[in-house]
Legacy VTK file of the C-alpha trace (Angstrom):
# vtk DataFile Version 3.0
C-alpha trace
ASCII
DATASET POLYDATA
POINTS 159 float
194.335 189.887 -0.743
192.495 186.329 -0.521
188.627 186.717 -0.158
186.481 184.167 1.828
185.855 180.682 -0.133
182.980 180.824 -2.371
179.622 179.816 0.006
176.234 179.368 -1.024
173.645 182.575 -0.613
170.308 181.977 0.789
169.033 182.045 -2.723
165.624 179.713 -2.988
165.901 177.331 -5.785
162.533 179.325 -7.108
164.815 182.498 -7.092
167.519 180.852 -8.319
165.720 179.602 -11.258
164.080 182.320 -12.145
167.372 184.139 -12.181
169.626 181.032 -14.450
166.728 181.824 -17.676
167.579 185.382 -18.110
170.963 185.739 -17.825
171.658 181.930 -20.014
169.638 184.461 -22.826
171.665 187.110 -21.994
175.233 185.161 -21.773
174.064 183.003 -25.713
173.111 186.437 -26.861
176.973 187.775 -26.255
178.378 184.543 -27.541
175.770 183.979 -31.024
177.108 187.336 -30.816
181.197 185.932 -30.866
180.381 182.746 -32.766
180.980 181.245 -29.774
178.523 178.137 -28.122
177.279 177.980 -25.277
179.313 175.540 -24.138
178.716 173.100 -20.675
181.318 174.832 -18.947
180.462 178.028 -19.381
177.140 177.575 -18.285
178.766 175.346 -15.383
180.643 179.227 -14.877
177.345 180.946 -14.669
175.202 178.730 -12.382
178.269 178.576 -9.924
178.871 182.116 -10.323
174.496 183.073 -9.790
175.238 180.499 -6.659
177.653 183.151 -4.573
177.336 185.350 -1.897
179.120 188.590 -2.790
182.741 189.228 -4.192
184.306 186.953 -5.743
188.113 186.300 -7.419
188.785 183.814 -10.258
190.629 181.797 -8.899
188.572 180.999 -5.561
186.118 180.869 -8.950
188.642 177.699 -9.860
189.211 176.269 -7.095
184.936 176.116 -5.962
183.981 174.392 -9.701
187.042 171.846 -9.099
185.987 171.043 -5.766
181.897 170.296 -6.867
183.691 167.985 -9.521
183.678 170.614 -12.626
186.362 170.115 -15.079
187.043 173.851 -16.165
190.290 175.175 -16.887
191.852 178.294 -16.122
191.883 179.936 -19.763
188.072 178.971 -19.912
187.197 180.602 -16.047
188.466 183.682 -17.668
187.735 183.577 -20.973
184.381 183.127 -19.880
183.928 186.499 -17.100
185.535 188.369 -20.393
182.392 187.624 -21.940
179.908 187.489 -18.816
181.645 191.583 -18.419
180.614 191.473 -21.191
177.710 190.791 -21.383
176.543 192.781 -18.380
176.022 190.116 -16.474
178.855 190.634 -14.172
180.602 194.132 -12.552
184.513 193.956 -11.959
184.914 195.473 -8.911
187.984 197.757 -8.038
189.531 197.909 -5.149
192.295 196.442 -5.028
195.391 196.819 -8.196
196.787 193.283 -6.520
193.279 191.046 -7.616
190.653 191.357 -9.936
187.212 191.150 -7.620
184.273 190.638 -10.122
180.389 190.623 -8.336
177.001 189.388 -9.839
175.245 192.356 -11.303
171.864 191.672 -12.793
169.321 190.367 -10.829
166.587 190.740 -8.359
169.058 190.497 -5.670
170.683 193.722 -3.555
173.823 193.849 -2.567
175.535 196.025 -0.753
179.583 196.210 0.034
181.192 197.759 2.726
184.723 197.654 1.518
187.771 198.453 3.973
190.410 200.106 1.324
193.392 199.921 4.118
193.745 196.460 5.278
191.423 195.070 1.871
188.282 193.037 4.174
184.228 192.939 2.604
181.225 193.175 4.223
178.267 193.113 3.460
175.550 194.933 4.585
172.382 194.686 4.630
169.861 198.577 4.673
166.255 197.530 4.311
165.646 201.193 4.099
167.517 201.484 0.810
164.991 199.063 -1.045
162.687 200.970 0.566
164.304 203.627 -1.194
165.293 201.897 -4.595
161.327 200.303 -4.880
160.033 204.145 -4.557
162.877 206.099 -6.899
161.220 202.773 -9.429
157.209 203.666 -8.868
157.514 206.904 -9.457
159.262 206.731 -12.747
157.084 203.455 -14.121
160.420 201.082 -13.718
159.969 198.003 -12.413
163.781 197.259 -10.245
166.043 194.648 -11.286
168.128 194.778 -7.668
171.159 197.005 -6.987
174.797 197.041 -6.256
175.913 200.057 -3.887
180.077 199.895 -2.576
181.390 202.173 0.005
184.101 202.435 0.232
186.478 203.294 3.675
189.400 203.333 4.938
189.731 203.184 9.608
189.168 206.656 10.791
192.390 206.330 12.860
194.728 207.663 11.069
LINES 1 160
159 0 1 2 3 4 5 6 7 8 9 10 11 12 13 14 15 16 17 18 19 20 21 22 23 24 25 26 27 28 29 30 31 32 33 34 35 36 37 38 39 40 41 42 43 44 45 46 47 48 49 50 51 52 53 54 55 56 57 58 59 60 61 62 63 64 65 66 67 68 69 70 71 72 73 74 75 76 77 78 79 80 81 82 83 84 85 86 87 88 89 90 91 92 93 94 95 96 97 98 99 100 101 102 103 104 105 106 107 108 109 110 111 112 113 114 115 116 117 118 119 120 121 122 123 124 125 126 127 128 129 130 131 132 133 134 135 136 137 138 139 140 141 142 143 144 145 146 147 148 149 150 151 152 153 154 155 156 157 158
C-alpha cells in the first residue's frame, strides 16, 4: 500500500541545520569506511529524508526528489538507503510485506506512529506525556535524549 506523498515537516530551519551537520558526519564516516564518496546526489537524498515527516518509501522519495529538480537514479536512491540504514540514520519500519518503509532514526524529534496492520494506514500521534517520561528517564541516568521512536501496531476491534 502506498503512503501519502512526502510532506515537509514543521522543523524550523535552525533545527534542520542543527540536525544536518551531525547526520552528515555520521554518513560521511560510514561512506569512508566503505571506500565511497559523499556525492551531491547522496547529500540531496539525506537532505530530503531529513525534511520528511514520518514514514516514506524509496519510490516516493525518488518521485519527490525528481519533482524538486534533483537528478538521481532509482539505483542511487536504493543504494543510498542501504548505506543510511547501515549508518543507523534511518531505519526500516516493518508492517507491510509488499513494500519497505523507512523513517529517520536519529535526531531530536520524537515520533509515535500508529500502524493499522489490517489496512496499512499509518498515523502520527503526539504524546507529550511520553516526551516528559523519556526526558525524566534520561535525566535520572545522566543522559541527554536525542529523540525517540515508538510504533504501535493495531488492528480494528471489529473482528
